Every structure is written in C-alpha cells, then in structure tokens.
N, C-alpha and C positions, 0 to 999 in steps of 0.2 A: 519470244520465249514461250515455251509450251505452257498451256494452262495446267497440265498435269506432269510436272517434271519428275524425273527419277529422284527418289529420296533415300539417302543412306544414313543410318543411325549406328555409329560405331562407339561402343563402350569399352574403354581401356581399363579393365577391372583392376582396382587397387593402385592406379597410377597416381603418384604423389606430385602435386603441383611443383614443389620445390626441387624435384629431380628431373623436370622436363626442361630441356634447353630452350624451348620456345618461351618459357617463363623466366629465363635468366640463369639456369644451372650452368656452371662453368664447364662441365663435360657435355659434348655434343651427343646427347642421348637420343634426341628426336629430330634429326635433320629433315625428315618428311613433314613433321608437324611445323617445324620452323618455316619451311617454304609455304606451307598451307596458311600459316598465320599472316603472311603477306597479302593474301587474297581473302581473308576471313575476318569476321568480327571476333575479337579476343576478349574474354571476360576475366577480369582480375579477381573478382570476389564472388565466384560462383560457389554455392554451397549445396552439398548433397542433402537430400531429405532425411537420410539416415546413414549411420556410419558403418553399415555392412550391406552385403550384396542383396539379399532377398527383399527386405522392405524397400530398399532404395530403388530396385528395378520396378517393383510394383508401383511405386510412386511415379517414376518416370514414364511408365506405360499408361498410367491412368490420370495423372495430374492431381492426385490426392496424397495427403500426408499419411504416414503409417497409422496413426490413431484413427484416421478416417477410413482407410481401406481394411484395416484389421490384421494385416500380415506383419506380425511383430516379433515372432520367435522362430527358432530353428531347432526345437527339441525333436531330434530325429527319432526318438523312441515313442513319440506320441502322434506322429503324423503331422501333415501340414494343412494349411487352409488357403483358400483364395477368395477374393471378394465376389459376392453375388450381386449381379445387377450393374456392375461397372464395366463399361466398354474399355478395351485396351486400344492403343493406337493402331495396332495391327488390324483389329476388327474394323476400325474406322476406315483405314485404307482399303481393306478388302471390299467393303460396301461401295466404295467409290471407284471400283473397277481396277484397282491395282493388283498386280501379281506380287504376293507377299512371301518373303523367304527369310528365315532366321538361321543363324549359325552360331552355336554357343559353346564356348570353352568351359563353361561353369555348370556343374550339375544342378545347382540351385535354379538355373535359368533355363526353363524348358518344360517338358511334360511333368516333371516331378512336382513343380509348383503351380502348374497351369498357365505359365507364361508363354506357352506355345499357342494359346488361343488366337485365332484370327489369321494364322499363317497358313498359306497353301502348302509350303514346304518348310520343314524344320529338321536340322541336323544337330544331334546332341553332342555333348563333350566327348563321348567315346565313339563317335562316328555313326551311331545308330540313326537311321532315318525314321524319326518318330511321326513325321507327316510328309507325305510324298505328293500331295496335290493332284493325285490321279495322273501324274506325269510318268512317262516311261523312264524308269531309273536306269542310269548307265550301268553296264555290267560291273565295272570295277567298284563303283559305289555300292551296288547291291551286295557284292561279296563282303565289303567292309561292314556293311550293316548286319549281314547274317553272322559275322564273326564278332559283333560288337561286345558280346558277353566275355569272350576270350580276351579281347583287347582291353576291356574294362578291368578284368581281373589283373591283367599284366600291369596296367597303369596304377592299380592300387598297391603294387609292390614298390620297392625302392626305385625311384625314378631313373637311376642309372640303367635299369633294365629296359625301360621304354619311356623315353623322355617326352614330356608333354608337348614339346615343340613339334613332334611328329603330327600330333592332332591339330595343332595350330596351323601348320603349313597345309595340311590336307583340307581343313575348313576354308582357308583362304583360296585354295585351288578351286573348290566347289563354288565359292562366291564369284571368282573370276569367270567361271563357265557360265553362270547365270547371267552375268552382266554382258556377256558377249554371245548369247545364244540366238540372237536375231529376233527374239520375241518383241513385237512392237508395243505391247502393253506397257504402260508406265510401271516401274518397279519400286517397291518399298523393301529395302534390304536392311536387316538388323544383324549386327555381329557383336558378340562378347569375346574379347581376347584377353587372356589373363596371365600373360607372362610376368606381369608385375606383382602377382600374388605368389607367396611362398608355396612350395619350395622352389629354389632357383637353380636351374641347370642350363644357362645360356650357352650357345656354341662358342668355340674357341675364337672364331673370327670376330665376335662381338667384343670380347676383351681386347683383342688386338687393335680394333678400330678406335677404341677409347684409350689406347696406350696403357692398358692394365695388364698385370701379370696373369698369364693363363693358368688355370688350376689343373691339377690332375684329378682323375675320378675319385681317388681316396679323399683328397681335400674337399671336393664338392660334397661327397656323401657325409663326411664328418661335420662340415659346417652346417649343412641342412638338418642334421640330427640335432645339433645344438640349438639351431633356430626353432625347430619344432618343440623342443623341450621348453624353450622360452615362451613360445606362443601358448602352450598348454599350461603355463604357470608353474612348471616343475623345476625350473632353473633360471638363473639370471643370464645375461648376455654381456660378456666382458667387452671393454672398450676396443680391444684388438679384434675380437670376433665381429663386433658391430661394424667396425670400419670395413672389414672384408665383406660382410653381408651387403653393405651399401654398394660396394664395387660389383658384386654379383647382381644386385638390383639394377644398377645402371646398365650393365651389360644386357640384362634381360629386356630393359626398355629399348635398347638399341636394336636387338633382334626383332622385337615386336614392331618397331618402327619400320624395319625392312619389310615386314608383312603388310603394313599399312601402305607402303610405297607401291606394292604390287596392285592393290586396289585402285589407287590413284592413277597408276600407269595404265591400267585396263580401261578406266573411264576416259582417259585422254586418247588412247588408241582407238576406242570406239567412237570418238568424236562427241562425247556427251558430257565431258567434265564441266564445261562452262555453264551448261543448263541444268546441272544436278545440284540439288540441295543436300549439303553434307553437314552433319552435326557430329562432332567428336567430343566426348567427355569421359570422365571417370565416374564410377558409381560411389566411390569413396577413396580415401588414401590408404596409408599403411604406417602404423607406428612400429618402429623396429629398434626398440631399446632406449628411446629417448626419455621415457617416463616410467615411473613406478606403475606396474600393472595393477596394483592394489590401491592406488591413490584415489582420493575423492576430491573433486569430481573425476569420473572415469577418464582415462587417457584417450579413449575413443573419441571424446568430444573436442580434442585439440585441433588446431588448424590443419596440421599435416594429415589429419584423417577426414576432415569435413570440408575444407576449402580446396576445391578440385579444379583441374583444368577444364575449360570449355571453349571450343572454337566452332563457329558457325559460318559456313561458306554458302551464302544465298545463291540461287540460280540467277544468271544474267548479271548485269552491272548494278551495283548498289553503292551507296555512299558508306564506305567502310569506316569503322570507328572502334575504339577500345572502350569497353564498358567497365567503369570502375565501381559503380554502385553495387551494393549487395544484390545477388541474383539467386533465385531459388530454382533448382532443377525440376521441381514439379511443373515448371512451364515448358518442359521438353515437348509435350504434345502440341502446344501452340507453335513452337519453333519448327517442328517437323511438318506442320501443315501450312507453313509460310506466313505465320502470324507476326505480330510486332516483335522485333528483335529485343525489345526491352520489356516483354510481357512478364518476365519473372522478377522484375524490380518491385518489391512491395511498396504500397503507399506509405507504410510506417517507416520505411527506410532501413528495416532490419530483416535479415533472412532467418528463417526458422529451420532448426534441425531437431529431429526426435530420435530417442534411443530407448530401448527396453533391455535392461541388463538383468541376468546374463542372456547372451544370444543363443547359446548352445547348451547341450547336455552337460551338466556339471553336478558337483556334490549337492549344491543347493539350487532349487529351482524357484526361489523367491525372486520375482521379477520386479525391478524398480524402474520406473519411467523417469527419464531425464529429458529435458528440453533446453535448447539454447536459442537465443537470437543474437545475431551479429551484424554490425555495420563495419565501416572501414577501419575503425579504431578499437572497438571493444567487442567482447563476447560476454553476454550475460547467461549464466547457467542456473537452472533451478530443478530440483528433484520434486517428485510428487509428495514427499514428506516435508517440503518447505525449505530444504537446504538451498542456499543461494551463494553464488560466487560471481565476481566481476573480473574478467581477464583483459589486460591490456595486450592487444594482439601484436603490436610492434615490438614489445619487450618480452612477451611470453611470460608475464608474471601477473599475480593477482593484485587487485586494488582494494584498499580499505576505505575508499571514499564512499561513505554511506549515502550522501546526497546524490552522487552520480549513480549509485546502485539503484536508488529509488526511481530515478529518471528512466533507467533501462527496464526496471520492473514494470513501470507503466506502459512502456512500448511493448514489452513482452505480453502483458495482459491484453492489450489492444490487438496484437497479432493473433493471439490464441482465440479471441472472440470471433474470428472469421472462419474458424474450422467448422466443417459440416460432418455430422455423424449419421447420415441417412442410410449409408450402405452397411453391409455386414459381411463377415467372412464365413465361409462354409468349408466343410472338409474337402480337401483336394486329394489326400491320400489316406488310406486306412492303416493305422497302426505303424509299427516300426519300419524304418527305411533300411533295407538289407541289400546284400549282394554287392555287385561291382560299384554301385553308387555309394554304399556305405564305405567301401574301401577307399574310394576317391575322397570322400569327405574326411576320413581319417588322415589321409596324406596331406590334405589342405589345412589340418589343424582344428576342424570343427568337432571332432570326436576324440576323446582321450584314449 
C-alpha cells in the first residue's frame, strides 16, 4: 500500500440518512453507496457538527466545532467570516505534497467563505475556476469559467431554465479528468454534490428507475414554488405535497448516486480504487414538513437533520465493521489522514451538535445558540437561555424523566468542558453578497 494514497472526500449535501438505501430505505435511492457499504466502515450514529452547510463544512475541514472556529451565521447582508490561524485539511495535504482539488455545487463552500484555502485547483458552483493551480486550463473549461457570470445569473432564475444537474455533471466530469490525468502525485479531491438540497429537478429516468410517476415541467415548477414558500416560512406543506416532495427527493438522490458511480468507476478504471481512501458523508440532513418550523426546540436539531450517513473505505485491506457508537464529524480530518476509524467516538459517549438560530437573513437577527448531545437512545437539547429537553430517539418524542435529564445534563456539561476557544473568526467578505451568488442563495431558500 502506498504511504501517500489518493484521498477522496465527498460530501452529499443535505442527504438524509433515512432516505439512503444503504441505511435501509425501501427505495433503492443509492445503489452505488449500497455497494460501497460492502467494502467500507458504515457509521450508524454519525452526527453533523451543525445542522446547516457553512459551519458544518468549516468544522469538517478544521476539526473544530462552530463555537470554536466562529463561523456561525449566514447573514448575507453583513458579510462572512472565516477562522484565523486554523489549518484546513486541504492546507495540510498541500504541505504534504498532495495535489489538492475541490469541486463544489454549493455557493457557501468555496471562495465566498474561504473554504477554497489550501486547494491548488477549485471549481465553484457556477463553474467559475476560482483557483487554477498554475495548471494549463482546458479550453472548454476556460470558456465555461469566462461565462460563469452569465451561467450564474441563469441558474438564479427558475431552475427549469437551467437545471442544477448540468453543473453537477460538469463538476463530476472535471473530477474524472483530474483522477485520470496521469499525474503521479498523490491527490486529495474534495467534492460537494447537492442534488439532495432543494429545489428538486431530477431527470425523468431517476423517477423511472424508482418506479415513480414522472412529472411534467409545470408540476415540477409548482411543487418547488410551494416547497420554497415552506422553507421561507411563508406557507405550510400539505401532506400530499410533502409526499410528492419526498419522491422528488428520492429521485434526486438516485441521480446523484449515478454521479458518484462515475467517480468510483474512474478510480477502478485507473486501477487505484483499492488503494484509495474514500470518505463519503452528508454535512446535514433536511427537514421537509415533518415538524412545525416554529417549534421549540428548533426542528433543525431533530435526527433527520443531524444524524447523517457516513461511510469510510480505507486503502488496502482492513477489518471492516459497523460503528454503532455516537460519532462526531469533527473527526473528518483524522479519518482523511488515515487515523483511527473510531476517532470521532467521544469518551463521554455522546456526540455534540451546535446551532445558532437564525441561520440567515430574517426579520429578526436575534441569534440563539442551541446545543445537543446524543447517544444511541436519547438526545439532550439545551439553549443558552437554559431551556432543556430530552428526546427519545427511537420514538421521536420528548421525555419528562427529570432524573434521566439530569444524567444527560451532566454528560452535556462534561462534553462542553472540552471545547477550545483559542481561534477567532475574521472577515472573509466585505459587506453584502450580491450578483449571481445572491441569486443562487435565493433559489436555495437562504434569502427571502
């Protein structure tokens, strides 16, 4: 086995564990992941460090929790911040002589937030090449990059005009090229694919493969308009619409899984699959009408948004296992560097999640911090104002057992005592986020 294997880190943005067939969903949404699970370590209780994209990615890139690295809100009219003095995993690989490349479907993940640090090459959500690593750019890619503002504006319009899967497919094509370009240097490749993030416009064949009714463009547009109104808190989501949204969601996962298959097939065709370290996870899940959006504690902290899929295929032969203990995705840097496969299992036996509400521009910008710790059976939730709740995970209901709540509060306090606040966040952008990025964030439901 090579001492410096290729390392692939694939984030399936907003992928819900309960909709992934590798975790038992009755629809075969992820056949590629299902096959990969037979050769990988599968984590049943992996918890995202935060229930939305930006702080979760910064945590997975640095190994620190949101309150430690300081990236906690997405107020697009105030600018963003990134941590000062914290190495990202890409910077670590770069120092070790790796060729580093990132391909991101999500506008939060890239130069906007500083998450492109340490990458030789980085391609943004709209196909702009924000870092080219002094490589000679292929003519077609260069044209796409020069036209990125036009493409970005188009993508900010109704998605029936320019579907996001065009960007997804193109990013995967570029990743395939990088993996098969003959460069002998070890590679660290990061990808964010976000077909599981609303709006949902999966191709017709994805519905057909799942035995679902294929929609027409009018139904797709209307359903996504209703979903966006729900996401922005302007309307509810009826039971019938929610059921259809979940079918669109499943079809989107199926299409995304086909893109993942292209990456796996490229690794096998190049003869490097067995010796490649592959980490696949979600940065958070997605609540789609299951809970009252104004409920306390916030619906963001439920299992379907925090308990995420995680599969790790180590290089070479290893004794594969299924990890049932709570696991924190802040251990991603250790997993990517070949560390202990159980490095994210806390000594206290409870996984920590942090959230700062609200995430995005809203009528009120009063930010409330919530934290949870969870083990296999319960989730303990506490706000900075002292509100406390204990949730039975298997029944998805709250418990009134005060003695048990005190036990979890003690474990909660012990886990929090280990956090470090030596780093600080500094400005990454000046003032409002505008242009094509603003249009895309509106389409994703981050801006009303």
